[in-house]
C-alpha positions, 0 to 999 in steps of 0.5 A: 678547250680540251677536257682532261682524262677523267672517269666518265660516270655514265660509262658502264662497260666492264674494266678493260684487261690490263698488262700493267700493275702499278708502275710495272709492265708485265711482259711474260710469265716466269713461274706459277706456284700454289700461292703466287705467279711470278712475272717478268716486269719492266719499269721505264722512267724518265731519261731513258731509264729501263730495268726488268724485275720479277713481280710476285703476284698473289693469286686473286682468290687468295689475296681476297682472304684476310689471312693470306693478305696478312701473310703477304704483308708480313712477307713484304715487311720481313723481306725489306729487313733482310739484305744479303748477297744470298737472299733475293732483294725485295725492291717494292710492294704494292696493290693494284686492280685487286692484285697484291705483288712484290717487286723482286730482284730478277735472277737469271737462273733456275731452282735446284729442283729444276736443275736436278730434273734437267740433269736427271742425276744428283749433284757432286758431293763437293757441289752440294756442300758449297751450295748449302754453305752459301744458302746457310749464310743467307739464312743466318742473315734472315735469322738475325734480321732486326726491326727499325729500332734494332730489336731482333725479329726472330725470323724462322723460314719454315719452308726450306727446300730445293724449290726455294733456292736458285742458282744464277748464271754466275753460280751464286746460290740465292734464297728466293722465297719467304712465304711461310717465314714467321717472326716472334713479333707476330706469333699468332700469324700461323693458325694453331693446329695447322701444319705449314710447309713440306713434311719431308723437309720439316724438323721433328718439332715442326711436325709436332706443331711445337715452337720452332727456332733457327735450329729447325731451319738447320734441320731442313738444310740438312735434309736438302743437303742429303737430297742433293748428294743422293737424289732421294730424301732421308725420311720419305718423299710423301706426306704420310704417317710412315714419313712422319714416323721416320722423321721422329726417329731420325735413325743416324745409322740409316742416314749414314748408310744411305750416304755411303751408298752414294760414296759421300765423303765421311766428313760430309756424312758427319755434318749431315748427321749433325744437322739431322739430330732429333733433339735441337740441342744436338744440332748446329747451333745456327746456320752460320755454324753449319756454313763455317763447318762446310767451308772449312772442310772444303778448304781442308779437302783442297777444293777452291770455292771459285772453282766450284762456283765456276762449275755451277755457273756452267751447269746453269748456263747449259740448262737455261735455254730449256728451263729458263724460258719466259711464257708470253701472257695475255692481258689480265682482267682486274681481279674481283674485289679490286679496291678504288677506281670509279668503274668498280664503284659504278659496278657495285652501284649497279649491283646494289640497284639491281638487288634493291629492285629484285627485293622490291619485286619479291615483296610486292608479289608476296604482299599482293597475292593473298588478296587476289580473288577475295571479296570484301566482307562487311564486318562490324568495326572493331571496338577498342577497349583500351583506356587510352582511346576515347569512346565514340559518343554515337556508339554510346548513344546507340547502345543506350537506346538498345538498352532502353527500348523494351523487347517483346517476348517471342510468341509461345506456340501451343502444340495440339493434341497428337493425332496418329497419321493415316496409313499411306494412300496408294495412287493408281500408278502404284506410288506410296504418298508419304507426308513429311513435316516440311514446308511453311507455317499454318495459321495454327502454328503447325507445320504443313506436310509436304507430299513425297512419292515413292514407287511401290516395289513390285512383288515377284511373280512365280512360274504359273502365274507368269504364264497366265499373265503373258498372253504370248506364252504357249500352253 
């Protein structure tokens, strides 16, 4: 009779590496960022069903922190409420072997940043305007998303940049990352006093840590549009106080001068300046209003959307052989803190037993060391004076006998008349005999003297006398 597969509690080997998370088989690495790694994953089911997805896996050391875990759960919840052609579709979310992951639509393309670096030049003004108009439509879908009851979520992206926008092989623009998105329903998601996002793309109010709304994302889209047209950022590309100061000023003349140097059309210059106003009330009121303004100007300038999209598709297809490669991966070890599973429980049990034994050994050593090499001393048993303890009758009888038995007074010793000691006697060897008061008692109660000998010092002998005593001295 065969025994079904089950955890063997006696097996203490570490969990084996794996290339599976949940139902998905990881086949390669697409990209790695500061918070997560995107893998190429394959899902197979019955009936020959097979499909590839992009699996966004949060780094294990971040997933172990409660703040990042809540942010991941919020991203999954918000992404599930957004359905738009220009926003990446979120298929699934889960946790397995200590890893948190999102299952996303697989987009065969490249980010705007990758394409700029590959081409080593900026986009044409018309191409940049079309890309941003499409991204603005997807962003408006994010801003107007609702919950299950139809209530607006008030989502703000807060991290728009060329890194978070992709172009696929058909020329479609897709917003791919909602990692820092914040909803009004959870205003305490972001820690107070912490700057989130990239400073060169932030709105002035976001850099001041003030409350932001959809118009803050409109400002970021204007910065992206400026960079796509010129290849530079309007306020600086570093996270420094100089960038922050220029961001707060938003000098329209300097912005216009930078665009005119790159021969950007006047209508596009005015739209970009309209996005980069320091006061949110002076900007486009929504991302949809920005998208409609760009589309209208493109039509009036005689540019067909289909033609622009076809040119963008050619750019992506030409770059994919170099920048669209998938890196092979090695099997991953289960992350620390992997929940569930008998093997992790066994290892936790082994660790607990080892810690207990170590603690017991330390306690035994510290408790036994003070008594090593000591000798027992006979002491009188302690006497308890507390009224709660009954006195020992044998001790009471012994005390009564001590009190009743008379004690003879000590004998009085009489001191004889003092007699001055005789002068010290000299022996034949030149020693002085001292009599000191030490020793046993005599019959009269006196102390018997004990003799001590000292060598008498010799007197110095001078010249002539020395010659007389020396029989070998020559006269």
